[in-house]
N, C-alpha and C positions, 0 to 999 in steps of 0.2 A: 532393582536399583535402590528401592527404599531401604533395604537391609544395610547398605553401606552407610547411609546417613544415620540410621538407628544405632549401628555399632559405634559410630563416632559420638553420638549423643551419650551412650553409656560410658564411653571412655572419658569424655569430659566430666561426667558426673563423678567418676572415680578420681579425677585429677583436676578439681575445680581451680585451685590456687595456681597451679602451673598453667592451666588454660587461659585464665584471666591475665596472668603475667605475659604470656606469649602474645595474646591479642593486643594488649596495650603497647608492648615493645614494637610489634609489627606496625601499629598505627603511628607511633612516634617516628620510627625509621622512615615510614612512608612520607610523613610530613617533612622530614629533613631532606629527603630526596626531591620532593616536589618543589621545595624552596629554590632549588637550582634549575628548575625548568624554565626555559625562556618562553615568554608569552609574545606571540606575534600579533600585533594589532593592525596590520595592514588590511583594510577592508576589501581591497581588490583581490585578496586571496580567495574570496568567495566566487569570483568570476571564473567561468570555465577556462581551463588551460588552452583549449583549442581556440578560444577567443583571445586569450592573452598572447598567443603566438602570432596573431595576424597584425597587420600594420595599423589598423584602426585603433585597436586597443593599446598598442604601443604608443601611438601618438596621443591618444586620450589620456593615458596615465602620466605622460610627460608634461601635460599642460598645467600652467599655473592659473587656474580659473579663479577669478577675483571673487572674494566674499566681502565686498565693501559694505560698510554701513553708511547709508545716506541720511544726512541731516537736513530736514526741511524746515526752513525758517519762513513762516508765512505772515503776511499782514492780516490784521483783523481790527475791526472797530476803528477805522481811520488811521491805521499805522502807516508810516512812511519809510522811504529808503534808508534814511539815516538810522531809524530805529532797527531796521533789519540788520544793518552793518554793526550797530552797537551790540545787538544780541549775538551776532556771529562772533564778534571779538570776545564777548563774555564766554561763549561756548569754548572757543579756542583756549582761553585762559583756564577754564575748568578742566579741560582735557589734559592739561599739563600734569595733573595728578596721576594720570594713567598712561604716561609716556612709555612705560615698560610693556604695555599691552598694545601699543600703536606703532606701526611702521612709519606712516606718514598721513598727512591730511591734505587732500586735494580740493581744488575749487577756490584757492586763495592765491592771489598774485601779489607777493610782497617784493620789496626792492631786491632782496637777495636772490629770489627765484628768477626775477627778470634779468638780473645781472649775469647769473649763471647761464641762462638761455642765450643771452646776447653774446657772451664770451664763446660759447660752444659754436654758435652759428658764425660768429666773426672769424674764428680761427679756421673754419672749414667752409668759408663763404661760397666757393665755386660749387660745392655739392648741393647747395640750396637754391641755386639760380636756374631758372628755366630759360628757354629761348625767348619767351614773352618778356621775361625780366630784363634781358639784354636790350630789348627794344625800348623798354622804359628807361634803362640806364642811358641809352643814346639820347633820349629826349632830355634827361636830367643834365647832361654835360654840354648843352649848348649855352651860349652866352646869356640869353634871357633867363634860362632856368637857373644858372649859377648865380645871377644877380638876385633873383627872388629867394633862392635858397639861403644865400649869405645873409640877407636881411632877416629871414625867418630864424636862422640860427642865432643871430645877434639878439633878437628879441627874447628867445628862450634862455640864452645865457644870462641876460640881464634881469630876467624875471625871478621871483622867489623860488619857482620850481626848477630854476636852472641848476641848482646844486645837484639835483637827481640826474638831470639829463646831460650835465657837463661832459662826463667821460664818454657818453655815447656819441655826442656831437663831435668832440675832438678826435675820437677814433674813426668816426664814420660820418663826415659832414653831409654826404649825399644820402644817408639813410639806406645804404645798400643792404645792411644786415637785417633791417626790418622787412625788406622784401623776402629775404630768406626765412625769417621767423614766421612768415605767413604759412610756410610749408608745415610747420609744427601743428598749426590749426587743422591742416588737411588730414592729419593722423587721428584726429579726435572723432568719436562717434556722437558727439554732442553738438551737432550743428544747429540744433534748435535752442541752444543756450547761448548766453552772451556774457562777457565780462564788463563789469562796471565798478569803478572805484576799487579795483583789485579783488572783486568777488564775482562769483558765477551766479547769474540770474536766469530765470525762465524768461521767455520772450515777452510776456505781459508784465514782467518786473514785479510780480506779486509775491514771488517766492525766491528766496536765496538758498542755494544748495552747497553743502559741504560733503566731502566724501572721505570717510575714515577707512584706512587700510589696516585691519587688525593684524596683530602679530600671529595669532593662532587661527587655524582653520575653523570654519563654522562647526564642524563635527566635534571639535575639542571643547565640549561644553564644560568640562571640569575647570579648564583654565579661563574660559570665557565668562563663567558665571559671575565672578566678582566684577569683571569689567562691565558686563551688561547691567548689573545692578547699579554700578556707578553712573553709567550714562542715563539710566532711568531717573536717578536722583538729580542729575544735571538737567534733564528735561523738565522735571517738576520745578526745580529751582528757577530756571530761566523763565518759565511760563508765569511764575509768581512775580518775578521782578519786572517783566515787560508785559504789561497788561494789554498792549495793542499788538502783541506778537504771539503767534502760536508755533511752538517747536515740536517736531516729531522726529524720532529716530527710527529708521527702518532698515532691515537687512537680515540676511540669512543667519548670522550668529545670534541675533536677538530671537528669531523664531526658533532656532535650534535649542537655545537655553530655555525658552518657554515650553518647548516640547518635553525637554528633560524634566523640568519642574512639574509639568502637568502629569507626566507618567509617574514620577515619584509620588506626587500627591494622590493620584488615583490608586496606586498600589497600596500606599499606606492606609488610605481610607477604606478601600474595599477588601484587600487581602487581610489586613490586620483584623478587621471585624469578622470576616468569614472564617479565618483560621482560628480565631478565638472561639467562635461558635462550634467549629469542627472539633477542637480540642476538648471542649466541654462535652460534646456529644459522644466522642470516643471514650472519654473517661467514664461517662455515665453508662455507656453500653458495656464496656469491658470491666467496669468496677475497679479501675486502677489509675492512680494519679500519674504514674510514670509512663503512661501510654505514648504521649508525644515523643519522648526521648527514645523509647523502644522502637517506634516506627522508623526513626531515621538512622538508627545504628547500622543496619545492614547497608543502607544507601551510602552512608559516610564511608564505610569500608570499601564499598564498590567503587565510589568516586576516587578514593585514594589509590586503590589498586590500579585503576585505569590510568591515572596520571603517572604513577610510578612506571608502569609498562611503557607508556608513551615516551617517558624520559629516556629509557634505554634504547628504544627503537627509532626515535626521531629527534630527541634533544630539545625540540621546541614544538609548540602547539598553537594553533590559531585561537585568538581570543573569541572570535565569532563562534567557533565550534563549541567552546566551553559555555558561552552565553546561550546558544541554542540548546546545548545539552542540559541546561537547567530544566527544560521541559520534561526531562526524564524523571524528575522527582515524582511527577504525577503517576508514572507507571511503576517505578520501583517500590514506592511505599505500599502500593496495592498488594504486592506479594506478601508483605508482612500482615496486611489486613486479612487476606485470604487465610493465611496460616493460623492467625490468632482466632479467627471466627470458627474454624474447624476444631481447633484445640478447645475452645469454649464449649463446643457441642459434644465432642468425644471424650475429652478429659483422659485419654489414654494415648501416651506418646507413640506407642507402636502402631496403633490404628491410625493416629494422625499422620505419621509418615507413610503408611500404606496407602492412604486415600489422597494425600495432598502432594506427595513428591512428584508424581508424573505431571499433574496439571501445572504446577509451578515451573518445573523444568521446561515443559513444552512452551509455556507462556514466555519465559525469559529467553528461550532459544529462538522462538519465532520472531520476537521483537528485536533481539540482538542481531539475528541474521538479516532482518530487513534493513537494519542500520549498516551492517558491514558491507552490504551491496553498494553503499556509497563509494567504496574504493574503486568501483568500475567507472565512476564519473570522472570529469576532467577539471575538478576544482580542488585546490589544496585544502581549503577550509572544509569542504564537504568530506574530503578523505579523512582529515583530522577528526571531524565529527563522527564519521563512520567507525573509526577505530575506537575513539573515546566512548561512544555510545554502546558499541558492541561489548566492550569489556565491562563498562559500568552496569549495564542491564544484566548481563550474564552473571557477573560476580555478585550483584545485589540479590539475584534470585538464589544463588548458592549460599551466600551468607545468611539469607533469610532462613533457609532450611537448617543451617548450622547453629544459628544464634537464638532464634525466637523461642524454641521450647525451653531454653535456659532462662531467657529474660522475662517470659510471660507465663504465669501460672494461673489458671482459672481459680478463683477464690471461693466461688459458690457452688453448691451442688447443682447438678444439671437441671433438676426440676425447678429449683429456685431461680435459676439464671434466665430462663426463657420467659421473662415477664415484660420486657421493654416493648415499646410501640414498634420498634424495628422488627422484632421477632414476630409480632402479630401481623405486621404488614407483609413480611416475607412468607407467612403462612397462607396468604391469599392465593387462590388458584387463578392467576392471571390468564392462563391458557384456556380456562373454561368460562371466562367472562365474555359472553357473546357481544355486548356493546363494545368492549375493548377490542375484541377480535375484528369486529366490523370496522371500527375506526382505523385500525392498523391496516386492514386490507384496502380501505379507501385511500389511505396515504400511499400505499404501494402502487395502486392503480393510477392515481393522480401523478405520482412521480415518474411513471413511464412516459408521460407526455410533457413533463416540465424539466426533467433533469438536463436535457440537452441545451436548455436556454441559459445555463450558468455561464458567466463570463469571468475572465481573469482581468482584474484591474491592475494595469501596469503603470498607472499614474501615481507615483509616490507622493506628489504634492497633495493629492486628495486625502492621503493618510496622515498628513501633518496636522498638528494642532496650531492654528494661527490665531493669535490674540486679536481682539477687536481693534485695538489701536494700530496694529500692523496692517490689518485689512484696510483701514481708513487711509493710512499713509500710502499704501500701494495704489489705492484708488486715486489719490491726489497726484502721485507720480504719473499714473497713466493719463490723467487729464491734462497735466501741465507739460509733460515731456514725452519723448518717444523711447525713454529708457526701458519701459516695461514691455516694449514690443518684442516679438520673437527674435531672438539672436541666434545666429549661426556662426560657426567658426570654420573659416577656410584655412586649412593648415597645410603648408608646403613642408616637405621633409626630404632629408637626404643625408649622405655621409660627409658632406662638406658644407660649410656655411655659405660659401660663394655660390655653389650650385643652388642651394635653397633660396638665396636672395634673388637670383636671376628668375627663378620660377615665381617667387612672390611678386616681383615687379611686373611680370606678365599678367598676373592676377589683378594687380592694382589697376593697370590700364584697362583691363576688361571690365572691372567693376566701375570705373569712371564712366564708361559708355553705358553700362546698365543704369547708373544713377541718372544720367542725362535722359535716358529713355523711360525713367520712372519704374524700372523693374525692381529696384530696391529703394528703401527709404534713406539709408545712410550706411557708411562703412568707415572703419578705422583701420589704418595700415601703417606699418613702420617703413614701408618701401620708399616714400619720399625722403625719409631721413637717412636710411642706411642702404646705399646702393651697392651693387656689386663693384668689386675693385676696378674692373675694366671700365665700367660706367663712370666711376669716380674719376678715373684717369682722364677719360674723355672730357669730363666737366672741367677738370683743372686745365687741360690743354685748350679748351674753349676760352677759359678765363685768360690764359696767357696770350692766346692769339688775339683776343679782343683788346687787351690792354697793351697795345704797342707802345714803344718808347715815345713815339711822336704824340700819341693820344695822352699818355701820362704827363708829358711835358706841357702840352696844351692845357690840360685840366689844371695842373699845378699853377700855371701862369694865370689862368682865369680866377682861381680861388684866391691867389695872393693879391691880384689887382682889385678884385671886388672886396676883399677883406680889409685892404688898406683904407677903403672908403668909410668903413664903420669902425676903424681903429684896431683891427686885428694885426698882429705881428706876422711877418712872413713865415715864421716857424710854428705858427698855431696848429696847423694840420700836418706837422712833420711825421707823426706816427702813421697817419693815413697814407702819406706818400710812400712810406716804407712798406706798408701793408700791400699796396698795389703791386709791388715788385716781389712780394713774398713768395717763397717756394712752398706751396701748400702741401701738406701731407694728407694721406688717405684717412678718412674718418673710420675709426675702428669701433667694434662693439664695446670695447672697454671704455672708450670715451663716452659713449651714450650711457652705459651702465653707471659710470661715475657721475654723470649729469643727473640721472634719475633712475635709481635701481628698480623701483616699483614699476615705473613706466616700461623699462627694458624687459623685465621678467614677464610682463604681461604679453609681450609679443614674441620673444626669442627664448628658446630653451635648448639645452644640450645635455646629453648623457651618453657616456660610452661611445663617443664619436658619432652620435646620432643627433642631428640638428632639426629643429622645427622653427618655422616662422609662421605666425598665425595672423589672420585678418578677421576682425569682427564685423559682421554684416547684419544690418537691421532690415528685416523683410516683413512686408505686410502679410498677414495670415493667408490672404487670398492668393498671394504670389509665391508663397513658400514652396509649394510642391513643384511649381514650374522651375523655380530657382534650383531646387535640389536635383531635378532632372537634368538641368543644364550643366551642373558642375560636378556631379558625383562620379563621372567617368573620366575626369581629367587625370593625366599621369602625374605622379609625384605630388598628388594633392588629395587630402582627405577632408571631407565635409562632415563636420561634427555638429549634430543637434543634440545637446546634452540630454534633454528630456527623452528624445527618441532613442538615443544610444543606450541610455539606462534601461529603457523599456525593452530594447533588443536584448540586452544582457539578462534582464529578468525573464524574457521569453525563452532565452537559452537555458536559464535555470529551470524554468517550468518544464522544458523538454527533458532536461536531466532528471527532474523529479518524476516525470512520466516514465522514463526508462527505469528509474529506481523502483517504481511501483511494479513494473513488469518483472524485474530481477527479483525483488523481494517476494512477490507473489509466488514465483517458481520455487524460491528457497523455502518459503513457508509451507507450500504444498509438500515438498520433500520431507521437511521436518515432521509435519503432521503424519505423513505416511510412515516414517520411521517409528513413531510412537504408537500410532493406532494400528499399523500393520494391515490396514484394509483401505483400499481406495474409496470404498463406499462411505466409510466414516469420514474420510478426508473431504470428499465432495459435499457431504451433508453438513459438515462443520464449516465449510466455506459459505454455505447458503446465508446464514445470518450476517456474515461479513459483507457479502455482495449486496444483500437487501439493505443493510445499513448504509452502504455507500450510495445506493440508488435513492433511497428515501431522503438521505441528507442532502444530496445534490438536488433532488426534486423539490424539497422545501426551500432550498436556497434559490432555485429558479423561480419558484412560486412567489416568494417574498422579495425577489430582486436583490438578493444578497450576493455580492461578488466575492470571488476569491482574490486574495492578494498574497504578496510574498510572505507576509507575517502569518496569515491564517493558513497558508499552505504548510508551513512548518508545524503549526498546531495540529494540522490534519494527521501528522505522524502520531501524535498522542492519541487522537481519536481512533486511528487505524489500529494502534496498539491495544487500546481498550476493546475495540470490536473483536480483535483476535483473542484477547484474554477472556472476554465474556463467552465467546463461542467455545473456547477450549474448556472452560470450567463447566459450562452448562452441558457440553457433550460428555464430559467426564461424569457429571452427576447423572445424566440420563443413561449412560452406558452402565454405570454402577446399578441403577435401578433395573435396567434390562438384565443384568447379570444375576442379581440377588432377588429381584422381585420386591425389594423394599425401597420405598420412596424416601430418599435422603437429600432431595434437591433443596430443602429449606436452608441448610447451612451454606450451600453454594450461592443461593439467592441472597442471603444476608451479606456475604462477602462482596458480591457484585453490587448490591445496593450501597454498601459503604464506599466502594470504589467510585460509584457514580456520584455519591454525596461529596466525596473529597474533591472530585474534579469540578463539579458544579459550584461548590463553594470557593475553591481556590482560583479557578479560571472563569467560571461562569459569572461570578460576582462582578467581574470587570465590565459587565454590561452596563453598570451604573457609572462607569468612568466617562470622563469628558473627552479623552483623547480618541480620535477616530480609529487609530490602529488597534488600540486595546479593545474598543467596542467590536471591531471586526473579529478579533480573536475570540472574544467572549461569545458572540452570537453563534459562530460556527461550533465552538466547544459545547455550548448548550444544546444546539440542535443535534450535533453528532453523537454526543454521549447519551442524550435522552433517547434518541432513535435506537442506538445500539442496545440500550437496556430494554426498550419497548419490544424490539424484534426478538431479543434473546428470551424474554419472559413470556411473550404473547404468541408469537408465530412459530418460534423454533420448536418448543416441546411437542405441539400437536403434529408437526411435520415429522419429527424424529420418531414419535410413537407410531405414527401411521406407517412409516417405512420399516421400522424394526420390531415394534411390539405387536403389531396387528396380526401377523401370520401365526406366530407361536401361540397367541391367545386363542386362535381358531383351530389349533391343532395342526398347523401347516408348518413345514420346514422353512427356516430362513433361507433366503436365496442370495447368491452373490450377483454383482453387476454383470459378470461374464455370463452367468446362467440366464439373466434377463435378456441380454443382448442376443445370446444364442437362440433362445426361445423366440424372440421377436423375428429373428432372421428365418428360423424354420417355419414359423406361422406365415410369414410373408411369402415364403417360397410355396408353401402348401396351398395357401389361399389364391395367390396370383396365378400359379400354373394350374391349380385345380380348376379355376374358373375358365382358363384358356382351354384346358382339355375338355371340360364340360361343353364348351361352345363348339369345339372341333367335332366332338362325337355327335352332337345334335345336328350339325351341318352335314356330316358324312352320312348320317342316318337317312337324310332326305335325298341327297344328290347322288350317292353312290349306287349304281344300278346292278347290285349283286343280291344273291339270296340272303334270307335272314340268317341262316347258319353261318354263311361267310362273314356277314356283318358282325355276328357274335364273336367270331374268331378275330376279326380285325380290332374290335373294341376291347377284347380281352388282351390282345397284344399291347395295345396302347396303355390300358390300365396297369398291366403287369409291369411294364417298363417304367411307368411313372411311379408306381408304388415302390419299385426297387430302389429308386433314388433317395427316398425319404429316410430310411434307416442309416444310410451312408453319408447323409449331409452333416451330421454332428460328429466332429472329430474327437469329442470327449466321451463318446460312447463306443465301447469295443463291441464288435460283432463276431459271433462264432456259430457255425452251423455244424452240428454233430450228426454222424450217421446219415449223411445226405444220400449215400448210395442205397440206403434201405428204403428210400421213398418208392412207394408203389406207383408204377407208371400206367396202370390200368385205371378205369373209372373207380373212384373210391369216395367213401364218406370220411372226410378228415375231421377228427374232433380235436379241439384245442382248449386249453384253459384261457379264461378271459378276465383280465384285470386292468387293461390299459387300452387307450385309443391307438396305441402302437401295434396292437394285435393284428388288425386288418392289413396294414402295410407289410408287416412281417410275413403273414400267411400268404398274401398275394404275391410277394416277392419270390417265395419258395414254390408256390403252386400255380403254375400257369394252366390255362384251360380249366378254370374252376370258377364256380359261382359261390356267393355267400348267402346264407339264410340270415337276414339282418333285421334289426329293429326298425321301427318306423322312422325314428329321428335320423338314422343313417340313410334310409331309403328316400327320404324327402329332404335331404340336405340341400340348402341353397347353393352350396359350392360345387358339389359333385353328384347331387341327387339324380339329375337327368342322365349323367354319364353311366351311373351304375344301373339305372333303370333300363337304359339302352343296352347295357351289357347283359341284362337278363337276371340281375340279382333278385332274390326272392324275399319278400317281406314276411316275417313270421306272423304278423297280425292277420294274414289271410288264412292261416291254418294249413298245416301240412296235409292232414287227412283229407280235407275237402278239396284240396288243390293238387293232389298227388299226381294226377294225370298231366296237368299243366307243367308241373315241375319235371316230370319224366320226359315230356316233349322238349322242354327247354334244354336239358342236359344231353339229350340224344345219346349217341354212342361215344362221345368224345369228352365231355365235360365232367369234372368231379364236383362234389359238394363240400363246402366247408361250413361246419356248424360248431357253435359254442354251447355245449350241453348245459352250462351254468345259466344260460339265458341272459344274464346281465353281468357287468363287470364287478368283480369282488374288490373291496376296498384295500386288501392287503394280499399277502402271499398265501393265505389260507384259502383252499378251494371250497366253493360252495356246493350245494346239492345239485347233482346232475338231473336234468329233465330227460324224459324218454323219447323226445321227438327225433333225435339223431338216430337212435337205435331202431325206432319204428320205420324211419325212412330207409335205412340200410336193409332192414328186413324185407320191406315191400319191394325195393328196387333190386334186391339180391346183390348188393354191393358190399365189398369188404370194408372194414373199418380200420383206419390207421391213426393212432394217437400222434399228435404233434405237440411236444412240450415246449412252452415258452417260458424261459427263466429270466428273471431280472426286469421284466417289463413293468411290473408294479412298482419297482424301485426307481426306474428311470422316468416313467410318467404315470404316477398313481392316479387313481380315480379322484375326481373333484379337485384336481390340481391343474393350474394353468401353466406351470413351468416344467420344463424338461430338464432332468438332472443328469449328472454324470453317472456312468455305471457300465454294466456289461450285459449285453443281450445274447442269450444262448438259446439256439433253436435245436431241438433234438427230435429226430424221427423215431417213433416207437415201432414195436413189432406189429405187422399187419395181422389183423384178425379176420379170417375168412368167414363167409356166411355160414358154412357148414361146420364151423369149429364148435364142437359140443362142450368144450371146457368152459365156455362162458354162457352156457344155457341154450335152451332151444327156443324160448320166446323172447321177444324184444324187451319185455319187462324184466325177465331174469337177466338178460344181457346188460340192461341198464345198470343193475345193481353190481354185478360182478365186474363189468368193465370199469365202472366208476371206482370200485375199490382198487382194482388193478392200476388204474390211471393215477390215483392219489398216492398209492404206495410207490410207484415208479417215480412220480413227481418229487416225492419227499427224498427218495434215494438220490435223485439227480441234484436236488438242492444241497443235500449233505455232501455230495461229492464236489460240486462246483463252487459252493459258497464257502471259501476258505476263511481263515482267521482274519484276513484283511478285507473281506468282501464288503462289510458294512462300515469300513473305516471312513470313507468319504461321507457317508450319510451321518455317521456319528459326529465327525468334525464339523459338518455343516450345521448340526443341531447346536453347536457351541459357537457358531459364527457370530461375530460382533460382541461377544462377551470380553471381559477384561483379559488382557494378554497373559497375566500371571495365571489366571484360572485355566485358560486354554492351554498354556504351556505345561502346567502340572497335569492336566487331564491327558494330554498327548503322551507324556512320559509314562504315566500310570497305565494307559492303554497298551503301549508298546511293551511294557514289562509283563503284563498279565493276559494279553490277548490269546496266547496259546492255551493258557489254563482254561479260560472261559469257553474257548472253542471246543475243547475236550469235554467240558462240563455240559455243553449244549446237547451232546449225544447222550449223556448219562441222565440228564434231568428229564422229568416228565414234560411232555409237550403241552399238557394242560394242567390245570389245578394251581393251587397257591404255593408260593415259595417264599420263605422268610430269609432275608439277607441282612446280615449285620456287617456294616462297612464304614469306611471313612474316606469315601471318594466323592465325586460329583454326580454319581448316578449313571456314569457312562456304561456300566455293565448291565444295569437294568435295561438301558436302551438296547444293548446288543442281544440280550436274552429274549426280549419281547419282539424285537425285529425278526429274530430267527424263528420264533414260534409265537404268533400273535395271540394265541389263546392262553398263554401263560398269565398268571396273576402274580405280580411281584409286590411283597410287603417288606419294605426296607426301612431299617433304622440306620441313619448316618450320625456318627458321633458329633461331628462339628455342626453347630447350629447354622453357621454361614454356608457351609457346603451343602447342608440339607436344603437351605433356602434356594441355593443355586440349582440344585437338582430339580426342585419343584417347578422351576420356570421352564424346563425343557418341554418343547411342544409334544413330545412323545407321551407325556402324562395325559394328554387330552384324547389320544387315539388308542392307547393301550391301557391295560389294567395295571397301573402302577400307583401304589400308595406309599407315601413317605410318612412314617410313624413319628410322632413327637416324643414317644418314650420307648424304651428298649424292651418292653413287655412283649413276649412272643404270643401271637394270636393262637387260640386253642385249635383252630381248624387247619393249621399248617403242619405238614408232616415232614417237609424237607427244609433244611436250613443251610445257608451258605455263610461262612464266616470269613470275612475279608478285612481283618484289622489286626494290628500288632498286639493290642490288648483286648482281652475278652474275659469278663468277670460276671456276666449276667447268669441268672438261673435259667436252665434249659427246661422248657415245658415238656411234660410227659408225652405230648402229642407228636413231638419230633421223633421220627424214626431213622432219618438219615441226615448226616452232616457232611458238608464238603468244606474243608478248611483250605483256603487259598494260600494263606500265609503259613508256610510249613515251619516257621520258627516257633509257632505255638506248640506247646507240649501236649501230648495226649492226656496228660494228667488233668488238664482243664476240662476234659470231657469224660466224666465218670459215667459208667453204665454204657459206654460205647467202645467198640473195637474197630480196628482198621479192617475194612473190607477189601479195598484194592490199594495196595501201596504203590505210589507213583512218585516220580521226582518232582512233579509240578504241584501236586496238591495231595491232601489226605481225604480219603473217602471213608467215613465212619458210619457204622451201623449199630443201632441199639441192640444190646444183648437180649 
């Protein structure tokens, strides 16, 4: 992969002007395209689609929730009502300056408002009259009432105030309209307030209240900023003018603007300072002033590319997704930091690309894939974020690889550069610091008990910044009114307004009962004002039926007669008489909207033929849950608790984020596997990520820090950092494992810089005043610090224990499958071995048969149990050769011994036999009693002194299995044969039959816990009769000759069955977990030359020193010494890196392999192998034979040598 980027680098170097021009043009074209991209700023886009589709969300989004600003005008220091009113009038006058930001001001009853209300009720009077009102009307139209009413009207008309009330009295002398106007008061939720002198007061008349309806929503802080600043100036001005009055403005728009200002202030103060420090730090470290610009260039190109692609696939993007995407800066600039740090260390572009390409691609792919999983969620904004972040992160990583080597060039020599405190700090061995390890382990242990106590804070209000003056105003409102009580919205909905109004009326009557029963505190409804058409028609008909012609004439007569007494003309109330006979029309929503738009929109909404009518209900907190239970199941009715609903949405988002974690985790695992190619490396690289998450959550639980919607998003950054740190440290440790050279310092420096950037950029917000920013900072500090701590302290020792430990001890690396298979086999052997041991002990006591019969029974049980063991492992092939040659008479079977598998193999093949075994086998806690009961013979007792016992034990039926080597050999080389087996055969006059076990030391070597893949081959040899003189007459002579014969036949069998691919798996296993490019190149080289080296194995000496000149990874040193363990390989590898890789192979600890640091041929070597395309060294006179693997080399290179055996695969040269 890195060659592609390196070739691009060289191409750009050759065409620098063209490359710069293309880059700038691409960026400008991108900016031009982005300018046409539509930004969607609808915050509801972040809500899950599944929620948007249900009726609750549809109703919620259609409501016009009021964001009023409340003006509190309070008495102080002896203030009076008149001063309150004067102050209120002054406020109204000042607010005229901001009429473009205000829809209306409520809480004031002037003549115009009163007249409009009177006219609307007057024109639709029947709608506003109840049955009780008609009873009052009947009382009003008797003679006495008319007389008193006429006198009252006369006094009002002749008083100074009569100018205002004249029209009202002439139009409605009975005051019927005022009966109807009382219904308007029933719609108000402010029953604890009262009007006096045209203004709204609290019950104790200490506070006058005004309500400003802003033109812009509270979230529109940009448009509200100037307006809020203006009303704060008004507040200050009025308080100075009226010393006995205190004015306070309170409302969501004010708090929202204060939040925006505080956030801006916090960011300017903290980020500006921290970024300045960071820029200085980076310039100091990299010795380059342009570092800040260089860092952001790949990110700018990544952002631009993402937005251009989104333009072509979606045409619009959510503003929320872009805002959240700003967090990506913290991730994407880290790629540049990683690359520049490695460039600073290596100062070779090719080596830079070789080492850093895979980690950066892995990091950006894992992070990008985690984000793209957002498309599986149900939120438009999150889908936009997923696409945007995926492209941005991925392209930023790629642009980093393409641009940084051209933009940044280390200016100092390597030795001079490593002098900063960051270099010295990175050089510390954190993973060997015992106090640090102890502290980290304590944190992990404590977190196991505290992580589950972390809570998610769904209360957005607690994350708001509320200024002190707003808190005081809120407290005053809570004390003086019920306005701050918990409010619920009962919303009726439907496809027609009539239908919805009917349902709303039902709710109204039900709420009236609840109010009487003290189940609610108050409620506000439009139902008394806007009735369904059929109800309105009923009201009109009732009016018409009440005002009969006779009653109208009688009333007219009484009003004229009584009026004449005070000087009224007969036509004074003519308009009223006409009104009584008026044909009233239905009250329409338009009429109410024209009367008061703000008031109407507060209750009724419509969109796409979907109508809602809402009722505001005040409920005491103790009654709230009961109220919700009573109303939430009603049909065509939605109960909205704004706070609870938002928390529900947030809960849905949290669930979505939880699913995102699951999706992204799977995706990350897949990507890690694609790059590492080993599930073991994937699992161990996930360890620091999991531990980081555990400890972060544990510390949050310990310090009572709660998650919230903002910090959850920041967790994406922390998760990304954790993955990046793990990938880079895994790459560093894998490289050290591959080459044996510790190069983790450069990786640690880049991680430290990434930690520093995050802590300074986000962690500095801990000093902010805004709660949301503090919550972001606290989690960022904890998360990133823990990620670095785990990566530096815990991860390296774990990695080294799992992967370095075995090769250093001369043991082969093992795969997870081998570990699982071995565990399974051990479990089977131990579990069923213990059961068999118990069965045999019980049978030995309770079965009433002869001892010989018991021996036969126990032998049958052991044979069948041992037979299962070799066949349990499907990854080990089994082959039995010449089984028909097995001697079926009593025999002394001799077998080579190099593995614990020898006994199960022998017993599987040889029933009716006993072993002469070592004491550790005889006294085994698992099957010791079983083999003792079966009559196995311990060698420690001595054969000579116990010959008679052994003879009695085997009787005429059982054979004896003996391992002449006495103990297991550590490899395929056979050890010295002892004489015991031959003495026993000679004394018992039994034939001897060799049983050759091939592959056992490769499948389960001595001193090894794990069972490897391979092939087990069992070969029955020729039976040697007691009277066969070819092998001598005495047992001592037989021991020598049979030993020689056994070893020769054993080697022949190995040469025959161990083909060119026999050690393939063992070789590949020795390179397990090394870098993929090394493994890939080694495999290709092995497959190309395996036939050559297999042929060489036959020609080369089985012992002695062999000099090899090569340019590989030492794979054929492995093969040659595995085939013949007594060979000594002295090898010079041209490439220093390949030589270092070869030296890390575990085989160097168990075989005689020495990698030379210079090409000088040792004087004691007589055989040389040349396996390189170039060979120019001087050949020592001690070399007698040369095997040239690369036939492209000319014979002229080897003077004084001639071809001994010409072959197609190699040249065999011999000195003249």
